[in-house]
Every structure is written in C-alpha cells, then in structure tokens.
N, C-alpha and C positions, 0 to 999 in steps of 0.2 A: 504494500500500500504506500509506504513512504517513497519507494522507487518511482511509482507512478506520479506521486505528488511532485517530486523534485524535477523529474525530467519530462513530464507530459502536461503539467498544468493542473491547477486546482479544480477546474471544471470537470476534468475526467476523474479526479479523486472522488467528487460527489457522486458521479455516475457509478464508479467502482464500488463506493461505499454502499449504495443502495442495492446494486445487483449482487453484491457478494455478502450482504448482511447474513443471510441464512447460511451460505457456504462457509463464511469465516466462522460463524458461530458453531456450526457443526464440526469444522476442522479443529477449532480450538478445543471444543468439548472432547472430541476424539483424542486429541493430543494429550490433554490433561488426564483424561481417563486412562490412556495408555501408560502415561508416566506413573500414575498411581498404581496401576495393575502390573507394571513390568516386574518380572521376577528379579532382575538385577537390582531395580530400585528397592523392592521390598526386602531383598536379601541384605542390602546395605543400610537399611533403616530398621529401627525397632517397630514392632507392631503399634499402630496408632490406637490409643484408647480414649474414651470419652473424658475421663477425669483429668488426664495429663495434657492431652493434645486438643481435643475438640471444645471442651467447656470454656477455656480461655478465649477461643475465637467467638463463640456464641455470646459470651459476656461482653466482649468488646464491640461486636458488630450487629448482634441480632436481638439481644434481650431488651434493648430500649423499646422495641415494639412487642416482641414475643414474650410477654409476661402477663400475669392475671390482670383483669380489669382494663384491658385495652381493646382496640378494634381488631387486633391480630387474631387469626382463627385458632391458634394454639399457643400454649406457653412452652418455652424451651429453657426453663430455669433449672431443671433437674434431668438426670439420666432417664428416670422413669417417664417423664413427660416427652423427652426427645426421641427415645428409641423407636416408638411406633412410626415416627415420621422420617426415619433415617433415609430410606430410598428416595422419598420426595425431596428431602433436603439436598441430597446429592444431585438430583436432576435439576433443581432450581439454581444451585450455585454453579454447576457446570455450564448452564445456559446463561449465566450472569443475569438472571431475572431477580435474584435475591442476593444480598440486599439491593434495593432499588437504586441503580446507578447505571444509566444507559449511554454514557459517553463512549464513543468508539475509541478504543485504546490504541489504535494504529494510525490515527489521523490527528494532526493539529496539537493544540496545547493539552498537556496532560497533568498540569499542576493546578489543583483546585483546593481551596481552603475547607470545603465541606464534603470532600470525597469520602463516601462510606463504603466503597467497593472492597471486596476481598482481593488479596494478592494471589498470584498464581500458586504460591506455596501453600497458602491457607486453603485454597480450593482443592489442591492435590491431597492435603492432609485429610480433609473431610471425605473425599472420594476413597482414599485408602482405608479410612476407618470403616466406611460402609461396606466396602468390598471384602474386608476381613471379618465381617459378621457383626460390626458395630459393638465391640466389647466395651464393658464398663471400665475395667481397669482397677487400679488400687484406689480404694476410697480415700486413703490418706493423701493422694495426689490431687484431690479435688480442691480448686481454689475457693477461698471464702465467697459466699454468695454476694453478688453485686447488690448494693443498696440503691433504691430509687426513692425520691421524695414522694410523699403522699400526694402532694399537689405541685403544680408548676410554680417556680419562684422567679422573681425578677432578677435576671442575670445582668441587666444593664444598670443595676442600682435602682433605688426608688424613683419611679418616673415622676416627672413634673406635671404630667397631664395624662389622664386615663380616660379612654373612650370605651363604653360598653353598649351593647344592644339595648334599645329602649324597653324591650320585654323579652322573656325567654321564648325560645323556639322549642316546640315539643316534637320529639321524634317518636312516632308511634311504635308500639312493640313489634308489629309486623308491617313493614312498609318497604318499598323499593328505595334504593339510594336516592338522596335528595341533594340538590345544589341550590340552596336559597341564596338570593342576592339582595342585600339589605343596605339601604343608604341611611346614614346617621349624620345629623347635624350636631357636632359637639360644642358649638357656641364659641369658636375661636375668635377672640376679639382683636388680635394683633398678629402681624407677621413675625414668625420666629424661625430660627434655623435649628434643625434636629441633629443632635449628636448621636443618639441611640434610639432604637425602636425594637419592640418585642410584642408578640401576641401570646397570650396564655389563655387556656380554657378556664373560665370561672365556674362553670357547671358542665356536667355531661362529658367529661374527658373521654369516657369509653366509646362514645359514638362519633367523635370528631376525627375524620380522616385527615383533612387539611383545611387551612384557612388562607385566604389571599385578601390583602387589603389594597385599596387604591385611594389616592387623594383626588377629589373632584373640586376643582377651583370654582370660584363664584361665577366667572364669565361663562356664558352659555356655550361659547365655542370650544371650551375645554371639556365639556361634559362627556363627549364621546370621541375624544381624540387625544393622542399622547402629547407629551411636551416636545415640541418641534423647534424650539429656539435654537438657532445656530446650525440647523440642518437645511436641506433644500425645501422642507415643508410640504413635500408632495404627497404624503401619505397620511390618511386618517387610520386609526387603529381599530375602530369598531368596538372598543371596550370602554366601560364607564370609568373615566378618570385615568390617572397615571399610577402605574405600579408602585407600591410603597414597600410591602413586606409580605412574607408568607410564613405560615406555621405548619409543621408536621411534627408528629410525636418525636421528641428527642432533640428538636432543633433549638439552638440557643438564640439569644437575642443578637441583633446586629448593632455593633458599635463602630461608627465610621472612623477611619484613621484621623489622627490629629490634623487639623487644618482643612478638613472636608466635612460636608454636611448637606442635608436636604432642606430646602426652603418650603415651609408650609404657610400659606397666606391666610390672613383674617377672612373669615367667612367660608373657609374650605370645609367640605363635607368628607366623610370617610365612607367608602363603600366596602362592605364585607361580602366576600363570596366564600361559601363553605361547601364541603363535601361531607354529608352526614350519612351514617350507616346504622340501621336498626339492630338492636341486640336482644330482642325478645321481651322487652318491657318498656313502657312509656318512660321516656327520659327527657327532662328539660335541659336545654343547653343555653349557655351564655358565654361570651368571650370578652376579654379585656385587651385593648391595644394601649400599650404604654409608650409615651414619648418622653425622651430625655432631651431637654433643650440646652443649647449654648446660652451663656449669659446674654441678657438683653443688650442690644447694640453691637454684639459681636458678629462679624461677617467672615466666614471661613474663606480661605484662599481658593479652595476648589468647591464648587457647588455641584452636587451630584444630580444628574438628570436621568429620566427613564422614558423610553418610547418603544415603539415596535418597528421592525423592518418587515413590512406586510405586503402580501400579494394583493393587487387591487380587485381581484375577483377570484371566485372558486366555482368550478363547474365539474361535479363528479357524476359521471354517467354510470348507470346500473352495471353491476358485475364487472367492474373495471378496477385493476390494481395499478400501482405505481403511477398515479396521476400527479403530475408535477405542477407546482406553482412557484413563481419567483417574485421576490420583493427587493427593492433597492432603496438605499438611503445615503445621501451624501453629507459628510461632515465638513462644515465650512472652516472648522478650526482643528488644531491638533488635539488629540483626545487620548485618554486612557480608558480602555474598555474594562469594566469591572465584573460583568456577569452576562450570562446567556441563558435564556429560558424558552425552549420551544413551546408554542401555544397553538394547539389545534383542538378539535373535539373528538367525537367517537371514532371517526374514520382516519384520524391521523396515524401515520406510520413512521416517518423519520424526517429529520431536518438537519441541514448543514448551514453554517454561517462562514462566509469567506470575505476577505478584504481585497478590493481592487485598488491598488495604490496609484497615485498620480503618475508614476512612471510607466504604468500599464502592467506591472507585475501583479500576479494574483496569488494570494496565500490562503489556504484553508485554515480557519481558526478552530472550528469545532464541528463535530458531527455527533448526533445522538439518535438512537431509536426513540420512538414516542409511545408511551402507554397512557391512555386517557385517565386511568385511576391514580397516576402519579405525576403531579405537576411539579417538576424539579427545577429549581433555579441553580444553575451551575456557576459558582462564584470563583473567579480566577484567583489563584494565589498572588500575593503582592509582587513577587519577583517574576511572575510569568504573565501578568495581565498585559494583553496586547497594547502596544503604543502605536497609535495611528496618526500619520501626518495629516495636515489640513488637505482637504480635497479627496480623502479616501472615500470610496463608495463601498458601503456594506451591502452584501448580496446574500439574502436568505433564500434557501432552496428547500421547499417542503414537498413531501409525497404523502398521498392518501391511498387508502385501500377500501374500496366500496364493494368488497366481495363477501361472500358467506364465510370465507376463511378468517376474516377479522372477527375475533370473539366479542368485540365491543360494538359491532355494527348491528343496529336494531332492525334494519330493513335494506338488504342489498338490492331489492327491486326498485328502490326510489332513486330519482335523480336529485342530487343535493347541491344547493348553492350556498353562497355566503349568508350568514345571519347570526343573530345574537343567541338564539336558543341552543341548547345542547344538541338537539336533533338537527340543527343546521351545522354549517362548518365555518372554520376560520383557517387562515394560513399565515402565521406571523412568528417572529422571534422577538420576545421582549429582551431589551438590553438596558443596562445601566452603565453610565460613563461619567467622567467629568472632563471638562476642557482644561488645557494646559497652555501657558504662555509659550512663545517660541523658545525662550531661553530655558524654561523648565523641561520642555520636550527634548531639546538638544542635550541637556545635561543628563537626563535619565536614559536617553538613547545611547549616549557614550558610555554610561555606567553598564548598561546591558551588554554592549559590545565588548567591554572588558571582561565580561563573564558570560560568554556565549552559551554556556550550559543551561542558562535560564531562559533562553530565547527559543521560540518555535523555529525560527530560521533567521538568517541575516537579512537586514533590510537595505 
C-alpha cells in the first residue's frame, strides 16, 4: 500500500484502499492466525493463559466497555465471564472490529492520541490463547481487578459552565435504537473562549452508546452549516451547528493545548445528538456538557475551528456497492489539522481524506472503514498532526454500500439521496484545525523536518 502511495499517487491509494479492504483484512487475519498457530512460534513461546497473558490486554483495552452495567453485550472482567466468548473474541480482534478503531494501518498518519486499537502482538496472543483451548492458567498470575468509578467524573477540572437537557429522555424497556436530536439554549450571555470540554452521562449511563454535541450560533446562516471562515466557503455541511465534542464510554475530556481554544459566542445554543440503546427496563437519561473557560478577556493564539469536507450530493441506486462521492475544501491560510471524523449514515462504508498541496503534490492523510454504530473522531497526535500550507485543498472520498450485504442497510431496494434523517444519507468528513501564522508554520515545519520520523512524508 505504501509503495502505491509513494510512486503512483494518493488517488490510487484511495482506490486500492477500498478495493482491497476485504482482501487486506483477510490477508492480515490469515497472517496473524498463522503466526499464532505456527508450530515454530508456539514451540518458542510459552502457552498463553488467561491470567498471565490475556487478562492484562482485556483490562487495558476492553473492560472500559465490557463490564457490568454498560451497553456492552457481555462482561469480560473474569475468566468465567470471558471463556464462553473466546472464539468470538478471536474472530473480532483478528478482523480488527474490536476494539472499535477503523483507521487503515497501511495508509497515511498512524499516530493518534486516542488510539484504542490492539497491537499485532496482542492480537496474536489472544489468537494463540484461543487456539490452545483458552486455558485459565495460574490464579496467582491474575492481575488485580481494574477499578472503575461508579459515575463519570470531571477530568477537565470543575467546569465553569454546565449544560444539561431540559428534561430526561426515557428509553423504553423494549425499543429499537434511538438517535434523538435535542437543541438546548443554555443562556450564554457573553463571548468566551473554551479551554476544556467534556460530556458525562448524568443519568442512564447503561443505555448511552455515544453523544455528539455541536454549537449553533445565533445567526441563522450558521444553523445548518459548518464554520467556513478562512476557507473557500463553498460547502454547507447539512448538520445542525459546528462540531464541538463527543462522548463514548471511557472517553476522557478534551483539554486544548496551551494557547489554543474554541470560541463560543453569546446566544449560542448546544445541540445534543445521542445514540440510545434499550436494556430491558425503562431508563431515564440525562447528560451534562461541561465547559472550562479561559479567563475573561483572554484571547488564545490559535482559535480552533471545525467544519466538514462534504460531497454536494448523494445518489445511491438500489443494490449498488462502492458508490463514490467526493468533497473539496480549500484552506486560505496555513493550518494544523487536529482531527478527522468520517460522517455518513446507515449505508456508509469507508472514507479517505487527502491533501492536494499548492505544488500539485497529493498526500493521503487518513483512510478508515465506517461503521454506523461507531462515530469515531480520530485525533492526531501532536507530533504527527498534518501541517498544511495556505492554498491546500482537502479532498474527502466517501463510499457507500446500498446492498443487502451491508448489515446496517434497512432497505437495499430504495434509492437514497442526501438528507438529515438517519434513513437518508450524508457524505462528509468532519475536521478540526487551527490556523497558523506564516512564521509559526515555517518554524514547526522545520522542526518536523529535523525529525522526519514524525512526518507522514516530506513536504
């Protein structure tokens, strides 16, 4: 994949990524399974056991969700709870479906601050354990149980401002998954810069899959379009407001680097979008959005912005796979890209984001498979966040699957077009970035060049 990228151009990388998604997944799965099952490998290693080898992996990567009283379908806290699921666990980790992290590991930037994926060695250990009969091992080798707080806590410090839903949402005992969209006026009386932001469930932790918040500015024109200042302004995003923050179980709060922050204006409303899942009993839920402000009058050097790189239209014909849509966005100033989040609906399949530089050179930044039940924001590590010169065109490439093979597709007989509802479709990449002065851009670019190991490629 890297050979194609380097010598044939990023456009072909995107095509190769899509066409080879299944092949590469199968190839990688087969290779790791073969490694785990190889007689030579097994002969040179001790037999993997749950207590010594597998439990530490589960504690570090899985139990944040897979424990009692969460939305996860089973707990993996003990050997007795885990053993019945051993073969399923092996299947999911070999396919890299669990933990949920869908960035293609052969293309683009690979350093992310919120990466929850397993290493190849961890996957091989789990596969080897299952293939050897999933033995428990020496009870004395079991690490102490991981402790989890009874309720979520403010990891950004005590917020200066907290926004909650005006009333509880009731999730019925037996109901299909819900995606409520609730607009709240918190009564903000003045413009402030945000230093930190966090969402925590106030009630109903067990039924909340994820939460996404957006800020909706007072001006009518911002209600359904992203923040386009400093771009070519050619695309509306079709979402209510500008992306602010997201919550999924185990996610920590976001504290912006010193000298950077988000502006929230007086009169701004907060839009909450949630994925709720029934658990067999009526459950009231409420959530709290905490904002930590910079001192009054403080203006950060870098003001963080968010918008989408969106396709202007979506047209999915029945029983058709690999339907491509493209979006473009021009950055008028030098910028540091902070995060990338694919956004589609039920029929979304995969997405790539590439940079077309003013010189004409094209670089693939990130590619990811898309799963509708996991809206993951991929946050670039500080030392790997792409530095984009003024005039860079960001190009998003999205693919949809409108066939019966897509398990999230409610009706493969339907022709689907763009729309706000879940049963409609979208094709966009949410991005966050901040602009840099020419001097800051040159300084940081030179620092990166002095340490090329942190770059995706030379610019």
